[in-house]
C-alpha positions as a LaTeX table, in Angstrom:
\begin{tabular}{lrrr}
\hline
Residue & $x$ (\AA) & $y$ (\AA) & $z$ (\AA) \\
\hline
Met1 & 136.79 & $-61.98$ & $-206.47$ \\
Asn2 & 139.18 & $-61.75$ & $-203.66$ \\
Pro3 & 137.44 & $-63.67$ & $-200.64$ \\
Ser4 & 138.90 & $-61.29$ & $-198.21$ \\
Arg5 & 136.91 & $-58.79$ & $-199.58$ \\
Pro6 & 133.83 & $-60.01$ & $-199.85$ \\
Arg7 & 131.09 & $-57.94$ & $-202.54$ \\
Ile8 & 128.50 & $-55.80$ & $-201.98$ \\
Val9 & 126.04 & $-54.77$ & $-204.86$ \\
Val10 & 124.91 & $-50.80$ & $-204.75$ \\
Leu11 & 121.37 & $-51.13$ & $-206.59$ \\
Thr12 & 120.66 & $-46.94$ & $-207.82$ \\
Ser13 & 119.30 & $-45.47$ & $-210.80$ \\
Ala14 & 120.00 & $-42.34$ & $-213.26$ \\
Glu15 & 118.35 & $-40.14$ & $-211.10$ \\
Leu16 & 120.02 & $-40.89$ & $-207.73$ \\
Gly17 & 123.77 & $-41.63$ & $-209.23$ \\
Pro18 & 125.66 & $-43.65$ & $-206.49$ \\
Pro19 & 125.56 & $-42.52$ & $-202.98$ \\
Pro20 & 128.47 & $-40.68$ & $-201.49$ \\
Gly21 & 131.75 & $-41.79$ & $-199.52$ \\
Leu22 & 131.53 & $-45.20$ & $-201.04$ \\
Gly23 & 135.22 & $-45.09$ & $-201.47$ \\
Arg24 & 135.53 & $-45.77$ & $-197.87$ \\
Leu25 & 135.24 & $-49.23$ & $-198.13$ \\
Gln26 & 137.63 & $-49.90$ & $-201.17$ \\
Asp27 & 139.94 & $-51.18$ & $-198.37$ \\
Arg28 & 137.73 & $-53.79$ & $-197.21$ \\
Ala29 & 135.20 & $-54.74$ & $-199.79$ \\
Glu30 & 134.47 & $-55.00$ & $-203.90$ \\
Val31 & 131.39 & $-52.36$ & $-204.29$ \\
Gln32 & 129.44 & $-52.96$ & $-207.13$ \\
Val33 & 127.22 & $-50.06$ & $-208.49$ \\
Val34 & 124.36 & $-50.80$ & $-211.02$ \\
Asp35 & 121.08 & $-49.98$ & $-211.91$ \\
Ala36 & 117.81 & $-52.36$ & $-211.64$ \\
Ala37 & 118.36 & $-53.47$ & $-215.55$ \\
Gly38 & 122.10 & $-55.28$ & $-214.27$ \\
Leu39 & 121.07 & $-56.46$ & $-211.01$ \\
Glu40 & 120.69 & $-60.14$ & $-211.95$ \\
Gln41 & 123.81 & $-60.21$ & $-213.60$ \\
Ala42 & 125.47 & $-58.62$ & $-210.78$ \\
Leu43 & 124.17 & $-60.73$ & $-207.93$ \\
Pro44 & 125.84 & $-64.04$ & $-208.78$ \\
Gly45 & 128.66 & $-64.33$ & $-205.60$ \\
Ala46 & 127.67 & $-61.03$ & $-204.21$ \\
Arg47 & 127.14 & $-61.75$ & $-200.45$ \\
Gly48 & 125.58 & $-58.02$ & $-199.11$ \\
Leu49 & 123.39 & $-55.79$ & $-201.46$ \\
Phe50 & 122.08 & $-52.25$ & $-200.43$ \\
Leu51 & 119.14 & $-50.71$ & $-202.28$ \\
Trp52 & 120.03 & $-46.64$ & $-202.74$ \\
Asp53 & 116.93 & $-47.18$ & $-205.15$ \\
Phe54 & 114.83 & $-48.03$ & $-201.90$ \\
Phe55 & 111.75 & $-48.46$ & $-203.49$ \\
Ser56 & 112.62 & $-50.46$ & $-206.63$ \\
Ala57 & 111.08 & $-53.99$ & $-206.62$ \\
Ala58 & 114.08 & $-54.72$ & $-208.88$ \\
Leu59 & 115.51 & $-57.66$ & $-206.29$ \\
Arg60 & 112.52 & $-59.65$ & $-206.81$ \\
Asp61 & 112.62 & $-60.75$ & $-209.97$ \\
Ala62 & 116.56 & $-61.21$ & $-209.71$ \\
Trp63 & 116.23 & $-63.18$ & $-206.78$ \\
Pro64 & 117.00 & $-66.63$ & $-208.33$ \\
Ala65 & 121.04 & $-65.05$ & $-208.60$ \\
Ala66 & 121.48 & $-64.57$ & $-205.57$ \\
Asp67 & 123.59 & $-67.09$ & $-204.38$ \\
Ala68 & 125.35 & $-66.00$ & $-201.56$ \\
Leu69 & 123.58 & $-62.83$ & $-200.38$ \\
Glu70 & 123.80 & $-62.51$ & $-196.73$ \\
Trp71 & 122.54 & $-59.03$ & $-195.74$ \\
Val72 & 120.41 & $-56.01$ & $-197.45$ \\
His73 & 119.92 & $-52.94$ & $-196.25$ \\
Val74 & 117.25 & $-50.33$ & $-197.77$ \\
Ala75 & 117.75 & $-46.76$ & $-197.63$ \\
Ala76 & 114.43 & $-46.45$ & $-196.38$ \\
Ala77 & 112.35 & $-47.01$ & $-193.28$ \\
Gly78 & 109.43 & $-49.08$ & $-194.83$ \\
Val79 & 110.28 & $-52.31$ & $-196.24$ \\
Asp80 & 107.00 & $-53.12$ & $-198.06$ \\
Ser81 & 108.40 & $-52.68$ & $-201.98$ \\
Leu82 & 111.22 & $-55.36$ & $-200.66$ \\
Leu83 & 109.84 & $-57.56$ & $-198.75$ \\
Phe84 & 109.03 & $-60.96$ & $-200.70$ \\
Asp85 & 107.91 & $-64.65$ & $-199.75$ \\
Glu86 & 111.67 & $-66.11$ & $-201.07$ \\
Leu87 & 113.68 & $-63.37$ & $-198.81$ \\
Arg88 & 111.08 & $-64.22$ & $-195.87$ \\
Asp89 & 112.32 & $-68.03$ & $-196.00$ \\
Ser90 & 115.74 & $-67.15$ & $-196.27$ \\
Glu91 & 118.41 & $-66.72$ & $-194.21$ \\
Val92 & 119.00 & $-63.18$ & $-195.27$ \\
Val93 & 119.46 & $-60.31$ & $-192.92$ \\
Val94 & 117.62 & $-57.52$ & $-193.87$ \\
Thr95 & 118.63 & $-54.16$ & $-192.07$ \\
Asn96 & 116.95 & $-50.36$ & $-192.96$ \\
Ala97 & 116.76 & $-46.76$ & $-192.16$ \\
His98 & 115.79 & $-47.39$ & $-188.55$ \\
Gly99 & 115.81 & $-44.17$ & $-186.69$ \\
Val100 & 116.85 & $-41.54$ & $-189.87$ \\
Phe101 & 113.71 & $-40.29$ & $-190.37$ \\
Asp102 & 111.77 & $-39.98$ & $-186.69$ \\
Arg103 & 112.88 & $-36.36$ & $-185.74$ \\
Pro104 & 111.84 & $-34.68$ & $-189.26$ \\
Ile105 & 108.69 & $-36.46$ & $-190.08$ \\
Ala106 & 107.34 & $-35.74$ & $-186.51$ \\
Glu107 & 108.52 & $-32.68$ & $-187.03$ \\
Phe108 & 106.48 & $-32.63$ & $-190.36$ \\
Val109 & 103.72 & $-33.66$ & $-188.47$ \\
Leu110 & 103.78 & $-31.27$ & $-185.74$ \\
Ala111 & 103.77 & $-28.29$ & $-188.70$ \\
Ser112 & 100.68 & $-30.18$ & $-190.37$ \\
Ile113 & 98.55 & $-30.12$ & $-187.00$ \\
Leu114 & 99.70 & $-26.68$ & $-186.00$ \\
Ala115 & 98.41 & $-25.57$ & $-189.96$ \\
Phe116 & 95.22 & $-26.84$ & $-189.18$ \\
Asp117 & 94.66 & $-25.56$ & $-185.81$ \\
Lys118 & 95.58 & $-22.57$ & $-186.75$ \\
Arg119 & 93.97 & $-22.30$ & $-189.87$ \\
Leu120 & 97.26 & $-21.00$ & $-192.04$ \\
His121 & 95.99 & $-22.99$ & $-195.09$ \\
Glu122 & 92.84 & $-20.96$ & $-195.16$ \\
Ser123 & 94.86 & $-17.59$ & $-194.30$ \\
Met124 & 96.58 & $-18.61$ & $-197.33$ \\
Arg125 & 93.51 & $-18.90$ & $-199.73$ \\
Leu126 & 91.80 & $-15.54$ & $-198.00$ \\
Gln127 & 95.39 & $-13.96$ & $-199.03$ \\
Arg128 & 95.11 & $-14.96$ & $-202.64$ \\
Glu129 & 91.83 & $-13.92$ & $-202.49$ \\
His130 & 92.88 & $-10.47$ & $-201.24$ \\
Thr131 & 90.42 & $-10.66$ & $-198.45$ \\
Trp132 & 90.85 & $-9.83$ & $-194.53$ \\
Arg133 & 88.76 & $-11.54$ & $-192.30$ \\
His134 & 89.36 & $-12.37$ & $-188.57$ \\
Arg135 & 88.54 & $-15.78$ & $-187.07$ \\
Glu136 & 89.68 & $-17.44$ & $-183.92$ \\
Thr137 & 91.97 & $-20.35$ & $-184.36$ \\
Ala138 & 92.63 & $-23.74$ & $-181.70$ \\
Ser139 & 95.30 & $-24.59$ & $-179.40$ \\
Val140 & 97.26 & $-26.81$ & $-179.80$ \\
Arg141 & 97.83 & $-27.49$ & $-176.14$ \\
Gly142 & 95.34 & $-29.70$ & $-174.74$ \\
Ser143 & 94.29 & $-30.94$ & $-178.00$ \\
Arg144 & 93.90 & $-34.47$ & $-178.30$ \\
Val145 & 95.82 & $-36.58$ & $-180.72$ \\
Leu146 & 95.56 & $-40.38$ & $-181.31$ \\
Val147 & 99.30 & $-41.68$ & $-183.08$ \\
Ile148 & 98.01 & $-45.05$ & $-184.86$ \\
Gly149 & 102.03 & $-47.03$ & $-185.08$ \\
Thr150 & 104.13 & $-47.36$ & $-182.33$ \\
Gly151 & 106.98 & $-47.87$ & $-183.88$ \\
Gly152 & 110.35 & $-45.13$ & $-183.60$ \\
Ile153 & 108.84 & $-42.75$ & $-185.64$ \\
Gly154 & 105.24 & $-42.84$ & $-183.92$ \\
Arg155 & 107.52 & $-42.60$ & $-180.54$ \\
Glu156 & 108.98 & $-39.58$ & $-181.37$ \\
Ile157 & 105.72 & $-37.76$ & $-183.09$ \\
Ala158 & 104.58 & $-38.75$ & $-179.57$ \\
Arg159 & 107.17 & $-37.38$ & $-177.43$ \\
Leu160 & 107.04 & $-33.76$ & $-179.88$ \\
Leu161 & 103.37 & $-33.26$ & $-179.71$ \\
Arg162 & 103.72 & $-34.03$ & $-175.33$ \\
Ala163 & 106.67 & $-31.52$ & $-175.63$ \\
Val164 & 104.23 & $-28.86$ & $-176.84$ \\
Gly165 & 101.55 & $-29.93$ & $-174.36$ \\
Ala166 & 99.02 & $-32.14$ & $-176.58$ \\
Gln167 & 97.69 & $-35.13$ & $-174.95$ \\
Val168 & 98.60 & $-38.25$ & $-177.52$ \\
Arg169 & 97.29 & $-41.55$ & $-177.13$ \\
Gly170 & 99.00 & $-44.36$ & $-179.27$ \\
Ala171 & 97.52 & $-47.57$ & $-180.88$ \\
Gly172 & 99.59 & $-50.47$ & $-181.38$ \\
Arg173 & 99.25 & $-54.20$ & $-181.66$ \\
Arg174 & 98.73 & $-54.70$ & $-177.95$ \\
Ala175 & 97.13 & $-52.57$ & $-175.62$ \\
Val176 & 99.57 & $-50.96$ & $-173.24$ \\
Asp177 & 98.42 & $-48.98$ & $-169.71$ \\
Asp178 & 101.72 & $-47.59$ & $-168.80$ \\
Asp179 & 103.69 & $-46.91$ & $-172.31$ \\
Pro180 & 106.77 & $-44.48$ & $-171.63$ \\
Asp181 & 105.88 & $-42.49$ & $-174.51$ \\
Phe182 & 102.55 & $-42.70$ & $-175.19$ \\
Gly183 & 101.24 & $-43.60$ & $-171.54$ \\
Val184 & 98.47 & $-45.69$ & $-173.33$ \\
Val185 & 98.31 & $-47.56$ & $-176.41$ \\
Leu186 & 95.06 & $-48.85$ & $-177.54$ \\
Arg187 & 94.56 & $-51.56$ & $-180.23$ \\
Ser188 & 94.65 & $-50.30$ & $-183.57$ \\
Asp189 & 92.51 & $-53.67$ & $-184.86$ \\
Ala190 & 89.95 & $-51.49$ & $-182.61$ \\
Leu191 & 90.16 & $-48.05$ & $-184.27$ \\
Pro192 & 86.28 & $-47.45$ & $-184.22$ \\
Glu193 & 85.82 & $-47.96$ & $-181.03$ \\
His194 & 88.99 & $-45.02$ & $-180.09$ \\
Val195 & 89.19 & $-42.42$ & $-182.71$ \\
Gly196 & 86.45 & $-40.36$ & $-181.62$ \\
Trp197 & 88.52 & $-39.38$ & $-178.42$ \\
Ala198 & 90.38 & $-37.69$ & $-180.85$ \\
Asp199 & 91.27 & $-34.06$ & $-182.36$ \\
His200 & 93.53 & $-35.36$ & $-184.97$ \\
Val201 & 94.66 & $-38.77$ & $-186.12$ \\
Val202 & 98.04 & $-39.65$ & $-187.09$ \\
Asn203 & 98.85 & $-42.62$ & $-189.21$ \\
Ala204 & 102.61 & $-43.62$ & $-188.99$ \\
Thr205 & 102.24 & $-47.47$ & $-189.84$ \\
Pro206 & 104.33 & $-49.37$ & $-191.80$ \\
Leu207 & 102.60 & $-51.63$ & $-195.00$ \\
Thr208 & 101.55 & $-55.03$ & $-193.61$ \\
Pro209 & 99.01 & $-56.79$ & $-194.02$ \\
Ser210 & 96.92 & $-55.57$ & $-191.07$ \\
Thr211 & 97.18 & $-52.09$ & $-191.50$ \\
Thr212 & 96.47 & $-51.88$ & $-195.13$ \\
Gly213 & 93.03 & $-50.26$ & $-195.64$ \\
Leu214 & 93.19 & $-49.80$ & $-191.52$ \\
Leu215 & 92.11 & $-46.17$ & $-191.83$ \\
Asp216 & 88.22 & $-46.62$ & $-193.65$ \\
Ala217 & 84.66 & $-45.49$ & $-194.36$ \\
Ala218 & 84.04 & $-46.99$ & $-190.23$ \\
Val219 & 86.93 & $-45.51$ & $-188.92$ \\
Phe220 & 86.32 & $-42.29$ & $-190.24$ \\
Ala221 & 82.65 & $-42.34$ & $-188.88$ \\
Ala222 & 82.97 & $-42.73$ & $-185.73$ \\
Met223 & 85.92 & $-39.94$ & $-185.76$ \\
Arg224 & 84.45 & $-36.62$ & $-183.96$ \\
Pro225 & 82.83 & $-33.88$ & $-186.21$ \\
Gly226 & 86.25 & $-31.77$ & $-187.41$ \\
Ala227 & 88.69 & $-34.19$ & $-186.69$ \\
His228 & 91.94 & $-33.97$ & $-188.87$ \\
Val229 & 93.37 & $-36.91$ & $-190.36$ \\
Val230 & 97.45 & $-36.81$ & $-190.74$ \\
Asn231 & 99.64 & $-39.75$ & $-193.17$ \\
Ile232 & 103.01 & $-40.45$ & $-193.15$ \\
Gly233 & 102.75 & $-43.80$ & $-193.05$ \\
Arg234 & 102.01 & $-45.20$ & $-196.65$ \\
Gly235 & 99.19 & $-44.66$ & $-199.03$ \\
Ala236 & 97.34 & $-47.94$ & $-198.88$ \\
Ser237 & 96.92 & $-47.64$ & $-194.86$ \\
Leu238 & 94.44 & $-45.38$ & $-195.64$ \\
Val239 & 91.15 & $-46.00$ & $-198.26$ \\
Glu240 & 91.36 & $-42.77$ & $-200.18$ \\
Gln241 & 87.57 & $-42.90$ & $-201.69$ \\
Asp242 & 86.16 & $-43.40$ & $-197.99$ \\
Leu243 & 87.88 & $-39.96$ & $-196.85$ \\
Leu244 & 86.89 & $-37.91$ & $-199.70$ \\
Glu245 & 83.32 & $-38.85$ & $-199.24$ \\
Ala246 & 83.80 & $-38.16$ & $-195.19$ \\
Leu247 & 85.16 & $-34.47$ & $-196.20$ \\
Arg248 & 83.07 & $-34.33$ & $-198.78$ \\
Ala249 & 79.88 & $-34.95$ & $-196.56$ \\
Gly250 & 81.64 & $-32.56$ & $-193.90$ \\
Ala251 & 82.14 & $-35.25$ & $-191.43$ \\
Leu252 & 85.63 & $-34.45$ & $-190.83$ \\
Gly253 & 87.50 & $-30.96$ & $-190.66$ \\
Gly254 & 90.48 & $-31.87$ & $-192.42$ \\
Ala255 & 93.04 & $-33.78$ & $-194.09$ \\
Ser256 & 96.72 & $-33.96$ & $-194.32$ \\
Leu257 & 98.52 & $-36.35$ & $-196.73$ \\
Asp258 & 101.91 & $-36.67$ & $-197.53$ \\
Val259 & 101.47 & $-40.31$ & $-198.80$ \\
Leu260 & 99.00 & $-41.85$ & $-201.55$ \\
Thr261 & 98.08 & $-44.81$ & $-203.66$ \\
Gln262 & 99.69 & $-43.77$ & $-206.63$ \\
Glu263 & 102.42 & $-40.79$ & $-206.35$ \\
Pro264 & 101.83 & $-38.75$ & $-207.95$ \\
Pro265 & 98.11 & $-38.99$ & $-208.64$ \\
Asp266 & 96.82 & $-38.45$ & $-212.35$ \\
Gln267 & 95.72 & $-34.81$ & $-212.96$ \\
Gly268 & 92.41 & $-35.60$ & $-212.74$ \\
Ser269 & 92.09 & $-37.15$ & $-209.57$ \\
Pro270 & 89.93 & $-35.80$ & $-206.73$ \\
Leu271 & 92.20 & $-35.61$ & $-204.34$ \\
Trp272 & 93.97 & $-32.19$ & $-205.95$ \\
Asp273 & 90.46 & $-30.36$ & $-205.32$ \\
Ala274 & 88.80 & $-32.09$ & $-202.31$ \\
Pro275 & 87.65 & $-29.72$ & $-199.77$ \\
Gly276 & 89.85 & $-29.98$ & $-196.38$ \\
Leu277 & 92.65 & $-32.13$ & $-198.10$ \\
Val278 & 96.33 & $-31.08$ & $-198.22$ \\
Leu279 & 98.55 & $-33.07$ & $-200.73$ \\
Ser280 & 102.48 & $-33.38$ & $-199.89$ \\
Ala281 & 104.66 & $-34.94$ & $-202.31$ \\
His282 & 105.93 & $-37.82$ & $-199.54$ \\
Leu283 & 108.89 & $-35.84$ & $-198.29$ \\
Ser284 & 108.07 & $-35.62$ & $-194.26$ \\
Gly285 & 111.24 & $-37.03$ & $-193.86$ \\
Asp286 & 113.23 & $-35.76$ & $-196.34$ \\
Val287 & 115.13 & $-32.76$ & $-194.48$ \\
Leu288 & 118.52 & $-31.14$ & $-195.82$ \\
Gly289 & 121.24 & $-33.78$ & $-196.08$ \\
Trp290 & 118.78 & $-36.40$ & $-195.70$ \\
Arg291 & 120.56 & $-38.13$ & $-198.56$ \\
Asp292 & 124.03 & $-38.03$ & $-196.98$ \\
Thr293 & 122.96 & $-39.39$ & $-193.55$ \\
Leu294 & 121.37 & $-42.18$ & $-195.32$ \\
Ala295 & 124.85 & $-42.73$ & $-196.91$ \\
Glu296 & 126.35 & $-42.31$ & $-193.49$ \\
Gln297 & 124.03 & $-45.07$ & $-192.39$ \\
Phe298 & 124.88 & $-47.49$ & $-194.54$ \\
Leu299 & 128.49 & $-47.12$ & $-193.94$ \\
Glu300 & 128.41 & $-47.48$ & $-190.49$ \\
His301 & 126.19 & $-50.93$ & $-190.60$ \\
Ala302 & 128.83 & $-52.15$ & $-193.55$ \\
His303 & 131.79 & $-51.85$ & $-191.11$ \\
Arg304 & 129.73 & $-53.54$ & $-188.96$ \\
Trp305 & 128.99 & $-56.42$ & $-191.29$ \\
Leu306 & 132.69 & $-56.86$ & $-192.21$ \\
Ala307 & 134.13 & $-56.85$ & $-188.79$ \\
Gly308 & 131.28 & $-59.51$ & $-188.33$ \\
Gln309 & 129.48 & $-57.52$ & $-185.44$ \\
Pro310 & 126.21 & $-58.15$ & $-184.49$ \\
Phe311 & 123.78 & $-54.76$ & $-186.04$ \\
Asp312 & 122.35 & $-52.05$ & $-183.64$ \\
Thr313 & 118.81 & $-53.27$ & $-185.50$ \\
Val314 & 117.22 & $-55.91$ & $-187.87$ \\
Val315 & 113.92 & $-55.83$ & $-189.32$ \\
Asp316 & 111.79 & $-58.47$ & $-188.72$ \\
Thr317 & 110.77 & $-59.56$ & $-192.16$ \\
Arg318 & 107.87 & $-61.89$ & $-191.14$ \\
Leu319 & 106.24 & $-58.47$ & $-188.87$ \\
Gly320 & 107.54 & $-55.51$ & $-191.99$ \\
Tyr321 & 109.37 & $-53.48$ & $-189.38$ \\
Val322 & 112.16 & $-53.40$ & $-186.63$ \\
Pro323 & 110.87 & $-54.88$ & $-183.55$ \\
Arg324 & 111.15 & $-52.33$ & $-180.40$ \\
Ala325 & 113.72 & $-55.05$ & $-178.47$ \\
Thr326 & 115.47 & $-56.41$ & $-181.47$ \\
Pro327 & 117.55 & $-59.54$ & $-180.78$ \\
Asp328 & 121.13 & $-58.74$ & $-182.25$ \\
Arg329 & 121.95 & $-61.28$ & $-185.40$ \\
Ser330 & 125.18 & $-61.04$ & $-186.93$ \\
Arg331 & 125.94 & $-62.09$ & $-190.32$ \\
Gly332 & 125.92 & $-65.27$ & $-189.31$ \\
\hline
\end{tabular}
């Protein structure tokens, strides 16, 4: 290997294929594209790793072969499938798709709230039944939305919802009285004390030990009658059986789940037919051209890394996400 051209391994799959634009690195780096089966053999001597197959957990098993690794970039906002103790304890810098999905997911959340308040799913059902039934709908303007998760995605959701007249509060690790996007931020570890305020409760948290099972029976019981739950974070942040029981009991008005603990759910899963539950196939951030955007972001990061420049954003591997204020770290 030419020491002046560090080697970057790109992990992909047969379904995904290689990311576009890798040829733009050929003058400055050696790029090796492999699948999960070839990762362990490719890692020795590699200094960079791009997880284009962003849900792959192959690095955990191949980690002993990563003898020169300095930087890992994952083409996803959530890094829960990547992190493990050995990586956390290392000096490897981790970057992610920070910022890429903020606006698309915010638009999806707005669409979910509009569909619920304007009863669009009910209209589609009545149309299939050839039934003409006049109904009244709710106004998004003035509605109350609690957004759990105050990172980039949560903040974009808050800004978009406030732009259409919704009242928005946030829930995060720390309480804040004068947040620029949320106004008030409440503690997410005390959700049962706060969720009764909201017409819509949106989960936008990364998956960490503190957010696993965050939305449970106690939270659903504390919500106002007829409230609507939206989950675009991670499936494991919501206890699905508790949600099903709340929906069946009529305690909640409905739920919109873009993420599940098992994707796709089994054909016999009760989620398919639960009353008031709308499922989508983990697509809230996937607008047309999203793969090109992810590849371009990686290339920008790679050029910074190759030039010895610090990254703009770095994942805190202890927290599991990019903090709002991230100290610059270069490849060191």
